[in-house]
N, C-alpha and C positions, 0 to 999 in steps of 0.2 A: 523911870526905874530901869536899872540895868539887869537884864535877865542872863543868868548863867545857863547856857544851853548844853554844857558838857554832861551833866548828870542825865538829862533827857536823852541825849544822843547815845550815851552808854547803855541806857535802859532799852532803847529801840534796837541797838546792835545786839544786845544779849537776847532779846526776844526773838529776833530774826535768826540768830544762830542756834536757838534751841529747837527750831522747827526743821524738819527734814528738808534736805535740799532737792528732793524729788519733785518733778513737775506736777502741777495740778492736773488731775484726771478729769477731762471735760468730755462728756458724751451726752447724747440726747436723741430726740425723735421729733419730727413734725410732719404734718400733712396740711395742704391747703390747695384750694382750687376754685374754679368757677363752673357753674352749670346752668343750663337753660332747658325749658320744656318746649317741645315742638309745637304744642298748642298754645303757648304763652301762659301767663299766670305763674302760679307757684310751682316749685320743684319739690318733690317728696322723696325722701330716702327711707327705705324699709327698715334699715338699722340705724342706730344713733350712737354707736361706739360704746354703749353700756349694755344694751340688750343684745348686741351682736347683729350680724348680717346673715341671716339663715339661708339666703340664696347667693351669698358671696358679696364681698365688700367692693370689688372693682366697679367703679361707676355708681356706687351707692353710698358715697360719703359726702354729705352736704356741709360739713363743718370745717373749721380750721382748728387744729389741735397741735400743741407743742409741749415738749418736756425738755428741760435743760438741767443736767446733773453735773455737779462739781464735787470731787472727792480729793482728799489730801492725806497722805501718810505723814503723821505728825511725830512719830517716834519709831525708831528701828535700831535695836541694840540687843545683842546676845540672843538672836533668833526670836525676839519678841517685837511685835509691831502693834501700833495703835493707829487706826484710821477713822476719819470722819467723812460722812457722806450726806449730800443734800440733793434735793430734786424739786424744782419748781415747775408748775405747769400753767398753761393758758389755753382756753378754749372758747370759741364762740358758742352762743346759745342755740340749740336746736329746739325750737318751740313746737308744741302741738304734735308730739310724737314723730319728729323727723323732718319737719319742714325747714328749709334753709332760711336763716335770718342773717344774711350778710348785709352789713351797712356800709359806712364809708371807711376811709383809710385810718381813722382813729377810733379804737374801741377801748372801753375802760378796762383797767386792771382790777376792778372790783365791782362795785354796784350790786344790785339785787339779783342780777342774773335773769331778770324778767324780760319778756319780749315787748319792750317798750317801743314807742313810736320815735324815739330819739336814737340817733346813731352813736350817742355818747354813753349808752348803757347797754352795749351788746356783747360784753365779754365777762369772763369769770376766770379767776386764778385760784391756785391752791398750793400749799406746801405739801407735796406728795411724800417726801422722805426727809427726815432729819434723824440720822442714827450713826452710831459708832461701833467699832468692834476692837477686840483684843485678840491678836492672832499669835498662836504658838505652832510648833511643829506637829502637835497632836490634836488640836481642837481650836475652835474660835468661839469666843463669848461676845454677844452683841446685846444692845439695848437701844430703844428709841422707836421711831416711826419709819416703817420701811415696806417695800415690796418683798414679801417673804417667799422665796422659792416658787414664784408663780409659774403656772403651766398654761400656755396659750395655744390657740389654733389660729394661725395667721389668716387663712382665707375668710374666716368668719369674724375675726377680731373679738373672740371671746376667750375666757379663761375657764378651763375645767377645774383649776384650783387657783384661788386668789385670796390667800389669807393676808391681805395687805392691811396695815394699820399699826396700832401701838402694841409693843410687845417686848419680850426679852427671850433669850434662849442660848443654847449651845449647839454648835453644828460642826460637821466634818470629823466626828469621832470615828477613827479607823477601827473596824471590827474584823479585819481580815478580808472578807468579801463584802465590799461596799462600806458605807459609813452611816452612822446614826446621827439624827438631828432631833432636838426637842425644843419646842417653843411654847410660850403662853401668849396668846394674842387677844386683844380686847376690842370690842366694838360696842356702840351704843345705839339703841333704838328708842323711839319716842312715840307717844300717843298724842298726836296733834299738838305737840309742844307742851302738853299739860303735865306729863310725867315721863321720866326717863328711866330706862333699864339698861344696866351693863351686862354684856354677854362676854364670856370668856371661853376661848377655844384652846384646849390642850392638844397640841399638834405633835405627833410622833411620826418620824419618817426614817425608813431604811432605804437609802438611795444607792444607785449604781451597783445593784446585786448582779454579778456577772453570771450569765448563762452560757458562757462559751460561745460557740458559733451561732447560738440562738439569740444573741443580743444581750440586753440587760433589762433589769426590772427595778422600778421604784414602787415601794409599798408604803401607803400612808393611812394612818388611823387618827381621826380627830374626834374628840369628845367635847361637845358644846354644853356649857353650863350657864343658863340664864339666872342672873342674880336678882330675884324678885322679892321685895319685902312683903310682909303680911299686909301692910297698908295698901300696896299696889295691887295685890291679888284680891283683897277683900272689897275694894272700892270701885270695881267695875272699870278698871283702866284697860282691860283687854290683854293684860300680861299674864302669860302662863308660866308655870315653873318647870314644865317638862323639858328635860335635857334630851340631847340627840347624839347620834353617832354617824359619822361619815367615813366610809372605807373606799380607798382608791388603789387600783393596780394600773401602772403605766408601763407597758412593755415597749422598749425601743429597739429598733433593728436598723443597722447601717451596713449595707452590703454593696460595695462598689458604687453604683450610681443611684441606688435606692435608699431612701430614708423613710421609715415608717414608725408611727406610734399607734398602738392599740390600747385603749383605755376603758376600764370597767369601773363604774362607781355605783355605790348604793348608800342611801342615807334614809334616816327615819326622823319623824317628828319635825323639828325645825330645819333639819337638813333634807327633808323630802323633796324640796324644790330642785334638787339635783337632777330630777327627771325632766325638768323643763329646759328648753334650748338655751335661753339666755342666763341661766343661773350660774354664778361663779362657784357654787358648790359649798361655800363656807359661811354663809350668813345664818344666824339663828333668828327664826321668825317668831312673831308674837302669838300665833294661834295654831291650833291643831295638835292632835296627838293620835297615836295608833295609825300613823301614816307612813308610807314608804315610797321612795323614788329610786329609779334605776336609770342609768345612762350608759350607752355604748358609743364610743367615738373611735373612728379610725381615720387617720390623716397622714399625709406624707408627700414626698416629691420623688419623681423619677427624672433625673437631670443628666442629660448627655450633652455632647458638644453643641449640636444645633437644635435640640428639641428638649422641652421640659413638659412634664405633666404633673401638676399639683392637684391634689384631691382631698376631700373631707366628707365623711359620712357620719351621720348622727341618728340614733334612735333613743327615745326616752319615754318613760311612763311614770305617772304618779297615781298611786292608789290612795284615794282620799279617806280620811277619817271623819269623825263627827264631834261636834262640841257636846257638852253635857246636856244642852237643851235639845239635842237631836239634829241641829242644823249642820250643814256641810262645812268642813273646815277650809276647803279651798274651792275656788271657782275655776282653777286651771287643771283639774284632775283629768286624766286620760293620757293618750299617747300622741306622739308626733315624731316625724322624721325629716331629715334634710340631706340632700346630696348636692355637692358642688364640685365641679371640675374646672381646671384652668390649663388647657394646652397652650404652649407658646412655641413659636418658631423664631429662631434667632438668625436674622439675615446677616448681621455683622457682629463685631465685638461690642457695638454700641446701639444697635437697633433690633427690635423684636416686635412681633405681632402677637397679641394675646387674645384669646377667646375664653370668656368665662360663662359657664352655663350652670344654673342653679334651680332646684325644685324642692319644695317643702310642702308637707300636708300635715294636718292635725285633726284629732278627734277629741273634742273637749267634752268630757262626760258630765259636766255640771254647769253648762252655760247655754241656755235655750237660744241665745242670739245666734249661735253658730248653726242651728238646725235648718235655717232657711238657705244655707249655702251648701250645695252639693250633698244633700242628705246628711248634713252635720259634719262633713269632712272637708273643710275649706282648705284651699291650696294657695301657693304663691310661687311665682317663677320669674326668672330674669335671664336675659341674654345680653352680654356686653362684649363689644369688639373694641380693642384698644391698640394704638400704636405707641410703643414705649421707647425711650432713649435712656440707656443705663451704662455705667462704666464697667463693662464686663458681661460675660455670657451666663454666669451663675444665676439661679433663680433668686437668690437673696441679694444680688447686687443692687446697691442703692448709692446715691439717690436715683429715682426713676421719675422722668417727666412723661406724662401720658396725655394723649388726646383720644377721646372715646365717644362712642354712641351706645346707648343702653335702652333696652325695652324691658319693662317690668309690668306684671299683671297678676291676676288671680283674685279669688274671693277674699283672701286675707288682706290683700292690698286695698281693695275697695272698702272693706269693713273698717280697717284701721284708720284710713284717711277720711272717710265720710264722703257720701255721694256729692255733696255740694262743692267739695274741694276740687274735684276733678271732673266737673261737669257731667256727673252721673256715669262716668266711665270707670271700668275696673282695670285700666291699664295706663301706662305713661311711657312716652318716648322722650328721652332726654339725651343731651350731648354736652360735653364739657372738656375741661383740662384740669390736671392735678399734678402736684409734685408730692412725692413721699420720700422721706430721707431718715436714715439713722446712722449714727457714727459713734 
C-alpha cells in the first residue's frame, strides 16, 4: 500500500508552527552524597527533608533528591501569554526516621517506597507540578498542581508556608502598593485508608507591600475548610468538621550586604501545628479544636566579599485543646526553639570553608517520654565543618561540592534514633561528601 505522507507532514508543520518558538525553560534542583559513621554501622540524619533539619542541614542529609522542571510558552500574542509547567522529582527512601538507605547504582523509579532488602526498590518518584497559566499585563490566572508561592528557610530546609498541591487562582493583581493574590488549594487526608476527607484552603495574599526604607511586607490569611460528611463524622472515622485560620506576616529587608526575613505566624485548630518546627503551616489536621499555635522565625544572610554569615532562629508554641471526651488533642503541645548559624570564609572565587553550628530544645507538655531527659527539656545539637567548591563567592552560588565532618548529639538525638541503633550513645560522628545544585 502506498502511503501519502504529504498530509501528515503538513499537519506536523502546522502543529510546530502554532507553538511559540521560545526555548524550553529547564530548571531544577538536586542533592546527593555519601556518608559514613566513625563508629561504623548506620548513619543517622536528624532531619529528613520533610520535617526539616532543626540544627542545620549541612552534613545532615542522608538522601538523594532531585527535581527537574520543564516549562514552555505556548502562546504569545497581543500581550497575552499561555504557559505550561511541569516538575518531576525523585528521592531515595530514608527509612526509620532518617537512616540512610543507599543501595546500588540502579534504584527504581516507582516501587512501594519501602525499606526492602533489595537494591531494586530503593526509590520513589512523583509528579510535583502540572499546571498552566494565562498571563496578561494586569493579572495571571492559573490552574493545576503546583508549588504555590512557597516560603522556605534554606538552612533548615523547611517551609513556613507551603500550600503546594491542586488548586486554581488569580495572582499579581496590582493594587498600587503591592499586589493581591487569591487561590483555592485542595489536599486530602485519610483515616488508615478507610475513609478520605477533602480539605480546602482559601488563600488570600497581599504581597510586596512597600515600607520604604524599612523593606517590604507580605501579609497572608488562609481559611481552611474540612469537607466532612455526616457519615464520616458520625461513624467514628476521627474526622472533625472544625475549620481553622492561619495568619502570616513576612517582613523582608535588603540593605547592602544584609538580607533578612522576620516572620510571625498564628494558627488555630487544624492550623495550630504552625507552632511546631517542622510544620509547613498549611495542612488541615483531623483532630483537635480550641487550639492555638504561634511561630516566630528570623533568618537571613550577611554576605560580603570574603565572609558570609547565614543564620536562622525559631521559637514556637502550641497550646493544646481537648476532645469531647476530655482527652488531649495533641501529643506535641508545648514550646521549642532552634538556633543555627553558618559562618563561611571564602579563600578564593571557588573555595570556601564553612562551619555550621546548631542547637535546639523543646518542652513537650503532653508527652511523658520526654520527662526522663533533662527534666523534660530534651535538646539536640550539631557541629559541622565543611570545605566547599563553588562557582563564585556569593552564599547562594551553586553547584557546591562539599567534604565535611559532623558531630551530632543530645537527648532528642538518642530518643528519636533509639539506644540500640547507636550502641546506647546519644551522639554520632560522621563524615562524607555531597553535591547540591540548582539552576
